[in-house]
MDAnalysis code that builds the backbone (N, CA, C; Angstrom):
import MDAnalysis as mda
import numpy as np

u = mda.Universe.empty(429, n_residues=143, atom_resindex=np.repeat(np.arange(143), 3), trajectory=True)
u.add_TopologyAttr("name", ["N", "CA", "C"] * 143)
u.add_TopologyAttr("resid", np.arange(1, 144))
u.add_TopologyAttr("resname", ["MET", "PHE", "ARG", "LYS", "SER", "LEU", "ILE", "THR", "LEU", "ALA", "VAL", "GLY", "LEU", "SER", "PHE", "ALA", "GLY", "ALA", "ALA", "TYR", "ALA", "GLU", "VAL", "HIS", "GLU", "VAL", "LYS", "MET", "LEU", "ASN", "LYS", "GLY", "GLU", "GLU", "GLY", "THR", "MET", "VAL", "PHE", "GLU", "PRO", "SER", "PHE", "LEU", "LYS", "ILE", "ALA", "SER", "GLY", "ASP", "SER", "VAL", "VAL", "PHE", "ARG", "ALA", "SER", "ASP", "LYS", "GLY", "HIS", "ASN", "ALA", "GLU", "THR", "ALA", "LYS", "GLY", "LEU", "ILE", "PRO", "ASP", "GLY", "ALA", "GLU", "GLY", "PHE", "LYS", "GLY", "LYS", "ILE", "ASN", "GLN", "GLU", "ILE", "GLU", "ALA", "THR", "PHE", "GLU", "VAL", "ASP", "GLY", "VAL", "TYR", "GLY", "VAL", "ILE", "CYS", "LYS", "PRO", "HIS", "PHE", "ALA", "MET", "GLY", "MET", "VAL", "MET", "THR", "ILE", "ALA", "VAL", "GLY", "ASP", "VAL", "GLU", "ALA", "ALA", "PRO", "SER", "ASP", "PHE", "LEU", "GLU", "GLY", "ARG", "LEU", "PRO", "LYS", "LYS", "ALA", "LYS", "GLU", "ARG", "PHE", "GLU", "ALA", "GLN", "LEU", "SER", "ASN", "PHE"])
u.atoms.positions = np.array([
    [0.957, -1.443, -0.009],
    [-0.048, -0.131, 0.143],
    [0.857, 1.141, 0.261],
    [1.751, 1.282, 0.817],
    [2.712, 2.429, 1.087],
    [3.669, 2.627, -0.566],
    [3.600, 1.531, -1.011],
    [4.621, 1.518, -2.178],
    [3.904, 1.998, -3.306],
    [2.686, 1.659, -3.363],
    [1.584, 2.208, -4.402],
    [1.670, 3.756, -4.000],
    [1.386, 4.113, -3.000],
    [1.081, 5.531, -2.504],
    [2.228, 6.342, -3.226],
    [3.418, 5.893, -3.117],
    [4.604, 6.631, -3.240],
    [4.950, 6.677, -4.846],
    [4.525, 5.489, -5.522],
    [4.695, 5.455, -7.082],
    [3.320, 6.397, -7.288],
    [1.966, 6.685, -7.116],
    [1.050, 7.508, -7.521],
    [1.754, 8.992, -7.093],
    [2.311, 9.216, -5.992],
    [2.853, 10.495, -5.699],
    [3.907, 11.029, -6.986],
    [4.673, 10.067, -7.111],
    [5.720, 10.387, -8.000],
    [5.458, 10.596, -9.391],
    [4.273, 9.838, -9.726],
    [3.642, 9.992, -11.083],
    [2.886, 11.309, -11.106],
    [2.270, 11.935, -10.210],
    [1.752, 13.053, -9.939],
    [2.286, 14.080, -9.870],
    [3.667, 14.161, -9.268],
    [4.494, 15.299, -9.322],
    [5.150, 15.522, -10.540],
    [5.440, 14.392, -11.500],
    [5.984, 14.437, -12.932],
    [5.274, 15.157, -13.535],
    [3.964, 15.114, -13.371],
    [2.960, 16.156, -14.172],
    [2.614, 17.205, -13.544],
    [3.007, 17.761, -12.759],
    [2.499, 19.033, -11.728],
    [3.046, 20.101, -12.786],
    [4.718, 20.110, -13.351],
    [4.958, 20.960, -14.047],
    [4.145, 21.515, -15.167],
    [3.831, 20.241, -15.765],
    [2.677, 20.768, -16.859],
    [1.548, 20.979, -16.752],
    [1.006, 20.681, -15.819],
    [-0.241, 21.571, -15.106],
    [-0.364, 23.146, -14.714],
    [1.065, 23.878, -14.926],
    [1.376, 24.892, -14.583],
    [1.526, 25.729, -15.798],
    [1.954, 25.145, -16.870],
    [2.402, 25.580, -18.125],
    [1.184, 26.348, -18.459],
    [1.538, 27.688, -19.076],
    [0.641, 28.491, -20.046],
    [0.811, 28.181, -21.149],
    [-0.694, 28.546, -22.240],
    [-0.708, 28.838, -23.742],
    [-0.949, 30.216, -23.865],
    [0.089, 30.845, -24.847],
    [-0.136, 32.149, -25.421],
    [-0.405, 32.117, -26.618],
    [-1.410, 33.285, -26.837],
    [-1.592, 33.515, -28.367],
    [-0.996, 34.525, -28.928],
    [-0.557, 34.360, -30.166],
    [0.202, 35.155, -30.851],
    [-0.762, 35.549, -32.374],
    [-1.196, 36.478, -32.639],
    [-1.561, 36.283, -34.051],
    [-0.628, 37.016, -35.114],
    [-1.328, 36.532, -36.345],
    [-0.210, 36.656, -37.617],
    [-1.127, 37.459, -38.341],
    [-0.887, 39.008, -38.648],
    [-1.580, 39.991, -39.014],
    [-1.063, 40.782, -40.410],
    [-1.858, 41.004, -40.983],
    [-1.396, 41.926, -42.380],
    [-1.328, 43.429, -41.744],
    [-1.877, 43.877, -40.827],
    [-2.155, 44.928, -40.308],
    [-2.489, 45.088, -38.689],
    [-1.811, 45.952, -37.796],
    [-2.062, 45.515, -36.355],
    [-1.726, 46.992, -35.827],
    [-1.634, 47.160, -34.495],
    [-1.223, 48.196, -33.907],
    [-0.133, 48.873, -33.922],
    [0.889, 48.093, -34.342],
    [2.645, 48.185, -34.621],
    [2.841, 48.513, -36.065],
    [1.670, 48.453, -37.261],
    [2.138, 48.741, -38.432],
    [1.737, 47.401, -39.229],
    [1.874, 47.450, -40.746],
    [1.739, 46.389, -41.514],
    [2.776, 45.271, -41.358],
    [2.018, 43.952, -41.218],
    [2.937, 42.652, -41.463],
    [3.755, 42.407, -40.169],
    [2.698, 42.305, -39.182],
    [3.110, 42.127, -37.523],
    [2.499, 40.806, -37.045],
    [3.303, 40.554, -36.161],
    [3.045, 39.307, -35.026],
    [2.170, 40.277, -34.002],
    [1.384, 39.964, -33.427],
    [0.884, 40.639, -32.437],
    [-0.005, 39.732, -31.181],
    [0.961, 39.675, -29.968],
    [1.792, 40.501, -29.622],
    [3.322, 40.272, -30.399],
    [4.026, 41.330, -30.297],
    [5.547, 41.149, -30.927],
    [6.528, 40.948, -30.153],
    [6.183, 40.950, -28.695],
    [7.235, 40.596, -27.529],
    [6.482, 40.158, -26.493],
    [6.917, 38.801, -26.280],
    [6.284, 37.658, -25.161],
    [7.459, 37.605, -23.761],
    [7.157, 37.489, -22.580],
    [8.227, 36.917, -21.746],
    [7.262, 36.105, -21.428],
    [7.541, 34.612, -21.009],
    [6.957, 33.294, -20.789],
    [7.907, 32.617, -19.857],
    [7.299, 31.796, -19.397],
    [8.219, 30.678, -18.535],
    [8.416, 29.367, -19.283],
    [9.634, 28.965, -18.896],
    [10.204, 27.493, -19.582],
    [8.754, 26.848, -19.324],
    [8.913, 25.633, -20.440],
    [7.620, 25.190, -20.499],
    [6.499, 25.340, -21.082],
    [6.240, 26.661, -21.144],
    [4.981, 27.520, -21.849],
    [4.835, 27.163, -23.188],
    [3.763, 27.307, -24.170],
    [3.620, 27.136, -25.169],
    [2.878, 28.393, -25.795],
    [3.342, 28.869, -27.206],
    [2.705, 29.775, -27.914],
    [1.893, 29.342, -29.210],
    [0.675, 29.683, -29.309],
    [-0.049, 29.259, -30.575],
    [0.060, 30.527, -31.277],
    [0.651, 30.333, -32.688],
    [0.636, 31.413, -33.700],
    [-0.798, 31.173, -34.783],
    [-1.570, 32.100, -34.593],
    [-2.598, 31.892, -35.036],
    [-2.620, 32.706, -36.489],
    [-2.810, 31.857, -37.664],
    [-3.193, 32.524, -39.011],
    [-4.541, 33.330, -38.926],
    [-4.295, 34.585, -38.703],
    [-5.597, 35.344, -38.337],
    [-5.683, 36.230, -39.666],
    [-4.554, 36.363, -40.717],
    [-4.709, 36.547, -41.891],
    [-4.142, 35.536, -42.817],
    [-4.363, 35.520, -44.159],
    [-3.591, 34.888, -44.963],
    [-2.074, 35.428, -45.396],
    [-1.318, 34.154, -45.752],
    [-0.141, 34.580, -46.387],
    [1.000, 34.798, -45.519],
    [0.439, 34.228, -44.073],
    [1.743, 34.235, -43.082],
    [1.998, 32.692, -42.529],
    [3.548, 32.737, -41.811],
    [3.985, 31.461, -41.220],
    [4.487, 32.131, -40.003],
    [5.060, 31.107, -39.437],
    [5.722, 31.412, -37.546],
    [7.002, 30.514, -37.765],
    [8.121, 30.799, -37.743],
    [9.276, 30.022, -37.729],
    [10.406, 30.645, -36.907],
    [11.359, 29.847, -36.499],
    [12.276, 30.595, -35.606],
    [13.146, 30.769, -36.644],
    [13.666, 32.285, -36.523],
    [15.071, 32.848, -37.402],
    [16.326, 31.887, -37.064],
    [17.116, 31.482, -38.107],
    [18.369, 31.137, -37.905],
    [19.184, 31.925, -37.340],
    [20.092, 31.156, -36.291],
    [20.866, 31.565, -35.372],
    [20.414, 32.560, -33.909],
    [18.913, 32.997, -33.952],
    [18.382, 33.609, -32.886],
    [17.501, 32.721, -32.116],
    [18.279, 31.511, -31.579],
    [17.715, 30.782, -30.462],
    [18.710, 30.426, -29.668],
    [18.121, 30.171, -28.369],
    [19.507, 29.780, -27.519],
    [20.210, 28.548, -27.992],
    [21.200, 28.341, -27.637],
    [22.108, 27.206, -27.889],
    [21.446, 25.829, -26.999],
    [21.118, 24.737, -27.832],
    [20.395, 23.729, -27.131],
    [19.034, 23.590, -27.631],
    [18.209, 24.618, -27.741],
    [16.827, 24.948, -28.414],
    [16.678, 24.130, -29.623],
    [15.304, 23.878, -29.828],
    [14.950, 23.444, -30.984],
    [14.301, 24.433, -31.917],
    [14.438, 24.738, -32.910],
    [13.714, 25.507, -33.428],
    [12.332, 25.165, -34.027],
    [11.437, 25.690, -35.041],
    [10.180, 25.362, -35.637],
    [9.937, 25.956, -36.842],
    [8.826, 25.507, -37.505],
    [8.781, 26.168, -38.673],
    [7.422, 25.777, -39.422],
    [6.609, 26.607, -39.092],
    [5.289, 26.928, -39.392],
    [4.969, 26.773, -41.071],
    [3.885, 26.271, -41.493],
    [3.322, 26.434, -42.984],
    [2.674, 27.596, -43.425],
    [2.631, 27.996, -44.222],
    [1.846, 29.385, -44.890],
    [0.491, 28.987, -44.425],
    [-0.364, 29.839, -43.701],
    [-1.714, 29.845, -43.725],
    [-2.010, 29.021, -42.862],
    [-0.927, 28.377, -41.930],
    [-1.648, 27.429, -40.814],
    [-1.078, 27.966, -39.459],
    [-2.002, 27.460, -38.514],
    [-1.848, 27.570, -37.025],
    [-0.690, 26.676, -36.823],
    [0.251, 26.904, -35.895],
    [1.544, 26.077, -34.926],
    [1.370, 26.738, -33.562],
    [1.897, 25.423, -32.782],
    [2.032, 25.415, -31.779],
    [3.257, 24.977, -31.032],
    [4.348, 25.951, -30.511],
    [5.431, 25.573, -30.473],
    [5.523, 25.505, -28.539],
    [6.560, 24.815, -28.202],
    [6.575, 24.535, -26.712],
    [8.050, 25.049, -26.279],
    [8.354, 25.942, -25.564],
    [9.719, 26.537, -25.203],
    [10.174, 26.081, -23.836],
    [11.298, 25.227, -23.951],
    [11.743, 24.228, -22.893],
    [13.264, 24.888, -22.343],
    [13.848, 25.659, -23.378],
    [15.058, 26.027, -23.037],
    [15.176, 27.725, -22.624],
    [15.502, 28.076, -21.436],
    [15.650, 29.369, -21.174],
    [16.749, 30.479, -22.195],
    [16.207, 31.357, -22.674],
    [16.874, 32.411, -23.484],
    [15.900, 33.348, -24.427],
    [16.384, 34.064, -25.284],
    [15.741, 34.765, -26.384],
    [15.718, 34.031, -27.688],
    [14.425, 34.132, -28.413],
    [14.226, 33.486, -29.598],
    [13.446, 34.649, -30.368],
    [14.016, 34.391, -31.466],
    [13.753, 35.392, -32.693],
    [12.646, 34.290, -33.543],
    [11.515, 35.047, -33.920],
    [10.432, 34.315, -34.764],
    [10.321, 35.313, -35.815],
    [10.099, 34.690, -36.973],
    [10.173, 35.630, -38.444],
    [8.826, 34.861, -38.976],
    [8.156, 35.743, -39.708],
    [7.269, 35.185, -40.856],
    [8.140, 35.369, -41.993],
    [8.222, 34.066, -42.614],
    [9.593, 33.902, -43.741],
    [9.017, 34.978, -44.687],
    [7.882, 35.035, -45.681],
    [7.712, 35.944, -46.463],
    [7.311, 36.976, -46.413],
    [7.259, 37.715, -45.194],
    [7.695, 38.636, -44.919],
    [8.502, 39.332, -43.890],
    [9.658, 38.329, -43.940],
    [10.771, 39.158, -42.934],
    [11.408, 40.382, -43.338],
    [11.504, 40.359, -44.679],
    [11.933, 41.727, -45.335],
    [11.438, 42.879, -45.116],
    [10.003, 42.573, -44.698],
    [9.280, 43.753, -44.088],
    [9.048, 44.154, -42.847],
    [9.834, 43.015, -42.164],
    [9.712, 43.310, -40.678],
    [8.838, 42.609, -40.020],
    [8.612, 41.469, -40.562],
    [7.387, 40.650, -39.642],
    [8.429, 39.927, -38.999],
    [8.459, 40.303, -37.644],
    [9.241, 39.163, -36.757],
    [8.975, 39.642, -35.260],
    [9.307, 38.999, -34.424],
    [9.116, 38.517, -32.827],
    [9.808, 38.274, -32.096],
    [9.910, 38.409, -30.968],
    [10.669, 38.276, -29.688],
    [10.309, 37.480, -28.516],
    [10.513, 36.476, -28.262],
    [10.122, 35.768, -26.972],
    [11.308, 35.463, -26.007],
    [11.071, 35.904, -24.751],
    [11.922, 35.782, -23.844],
    [11.706, 34.713, -22.971],
    [12.135, 33.538, -22.755],
    [11.887, 32.427, -22.050],
    [12.740, 31.981, -20.935],
    [11.708, 32.128, -19.741],
    [12.841, 31.882, -18.185],
    [13.023, 33.303, -17.797],
    [14.171, 33.265, -17.027],
    [14.675, 34.593, -16.278],
    [15.368, 35.054, -16.818],
    [15.579, 35.328, -18.126],
    [16.305, 35.942, -18.835],
    [16.172, 37.462, -18.954],
    [17.094, 38.074, -18.565],
    [16.837, 39.603, -18.434],
    [17.410, 40.498, -19.842],
    [18.172, 40.096, -20.483],
    [18.603, 40.939, -21.750],
    [18.850, 39.701, -23.155],
    [18.556, 40.180, -23.940],
    [19.147, 39.399, -25.202],
    [20.414, 39.418, -25.084],
    [21.327, 38.365, -25.593],
    [22.972, 38.020, -25.705],
    [23.422, 39.322, -26.564],
    [24.469, 39.425, -26.180],
    [25.041, 40.728, -26.919],
    [25.329, 41.061, -28.506],
    [25.626, 39.381, -28.922],
    [25.532, 39.305, -30.222],
    [24.293, 38.890, -30.960],
    [23.133, 38.951, -30.337],
    [22.122, 38.478, -30.565],
    [21.517, 39.048, -32.039],
    [21.717, 40.148, -32.226],
    [21.423, 40.903, -33.856],
    [22.473, 40.671, -34.842],
    [23.642, 39.986, -34.375],
    [24.686, 40.137, -35.116],
    [24.450, 39.522, -36.851],
    [25.022, 39.869, -37.395],
    [25.080, 38.999, -39.167],
    [23.627, 39.631, -39.907],
    [23.266, 39.031, -41.074],
    [22.608, 39.753, -42.146],
    [21.262, 39.841, -41.558],
    [20.485, 40.909, -41.349],
    [19.145, 41.106, -41.060],
    [18.502, 41.880, -42.057],
    [17.247, 42.087, -42.533],
    [16.887, 42.647, -43.557],
    [16.627, 44.365, -42.294],
    [16.738, 45.384, -43.097],
    [16.715, 46.788, -42.135],
    [15.505, 46.704, -41.047],
    [14.043, 46.698, -41.967],
    [13.138, 46.509, -41.254],
    [13.085, 45.679, -40.361],
    [13.492, 44.510, -40.323],
    [13.427, 43.290, -39.483],
    [14.454, 43.770, -38.258],
    [15.373, 44.282, -38.644],
    [16.233, 44.726, -37.651],
    [15.799, 45.733, -36.523],
    [15.279, 46.629, -37.230],
    [14.583, 47.976, -36.443],
    [13.397, 47.525, -35.447],
    [12.601, 46.441, -35.872],
    [11.666, 45.845, -35.341],
    [12.124, 44.901, -33.907],
    [13.315, 44.317, -34.187],
    [14.038, 43.538, -33.325],
    [14.416, 44.124, -32.209],
    [15.123, 45.462, -32.483],
    [15.682, 46.253, -31.695],
    [14.675, 47.141, -30.674],
    [13.541, 47.356, -31.156],
    [12.181, 47.971, -30.774],
    [11.869, 46.879, -29.578],
    [11.579, 45.657, -29.831],
    [11.342, 44.469, -29.038],
    [12.087, 44.249, -28.051],
    [13.602, 44.359, -28.256],
    [14.440, 44.040, -27.050],
    [14.512, 45.070, -26.120],
    [14.021, 46.421, -26.147],
    [13.644, 47.459, -25.452],
    [12.654, 47.147, -24.155],
    [11.884, 45.915, -24.492],
    [11.159, 45.738, -23.518],
    [11.434, 44.878, -22.450],
    [12.824, 44.537, -22.456],
    [13.541, 43.984, -21.309],
    [13.370, 44.864, -19.988],
])
């Protein structure tokens, strides 16, 4: 009886973290509060283990992690055009998310996961379209 109770407790505790994970919603829009071709919201601060659902609110968009703009050890994701995608963020750090068709137009967002207080100093190094870089810089000021 005691052993069965311990096993039940262990199983329950293993699922306890998942019970507290939140699901956040991001809309992919042609026009939003910050202009045209935007994710709304464009900046999220979430806990490790939380998920984000990217809603295809307007046609012609996708959500995917930007090459080189995710923490070491994290897995990227790539959604299809016009389709919703849900991504779970297990590794703490800063993630850059883009809409591939509208990346040059600045359709980007930043997700800060865990206790991170700033983006790494080299987060925006490399080639980025001018509008995308400007929007990333604005989003990083939310820390």
